[in-house]
Residue, then its C-alpha position, 0 to 999 in steps of 0.5 A: m433942621n431937617t435934611p430931605n432923605n429921598g424925594g424929599e421927606p424926613p427920614n421916618l425916626e421910628h422906622a430907623l428906631e424898628d430898623l436898629k433894634t432888628a439888627e441888634h437882635d440879629l447881632a445877638l443871635a448870630h454871636e450865640a450861634e458863633h459861640r455855639a459853634e466854637d463850644e462844638i469845634r472844640k468838642a470835635e477837636h478833642e475827640i479827634e485827638d482822643a481818637l488818634a491817641h488810641r492808634e498806631t504809632e511807627i517808632i525806630v529802636n536799634s534801628r528796627p521799627r517798631e509799632i505801639p499803641g497810642k502816643v506815649a512810649g515809656f522806658e520799660q516797654v520800648v526796652q522790651l521791644a529792644f531785647p524781646g523776651g530778655a529777662a529783667d535781672q539785677n546784673t543788667v541795665y539799659s541806657m536809653t536816647y531817642r530823637h524826633a520825638a514830638a514832646h519838648p526836647h525833641a531829645g535826649e535821655l529816658g531812663p526806668g519809669g519814664k515816659v515820652e509822648v512820640k510821632n510816628g518815625t521817632v528813635f530810640n536806642v538803646t544799649r544793654t550792660v551787663r555788670s561782672 
């Protein structure tokens, strides 16, 4: 049974099928554009992260502000900031704690060769002990 459409004429099946085909095509194009945009966003995010990684980060070492390149601080690097020009010898032992780091856990101890991801305001306390 045909149901009258505007003006009492039966619906044009061919026209409706053509509209459906056009809509499906438009939807496929929109999906492709969405995927391209998502790829571009991911690429831009990586570029931003790389650019920020090369900036200076202000950390606090033994209550003094210090700047380091990037977002990672190493044990030996922080020791040099705490005790500039301090000669490394077998009778000197350094210990270090940190807090407010970007890394998880946000606080802890760092030993020789260790590294930690930092952010502005990460605090390091470095002590030097001389063995006798």
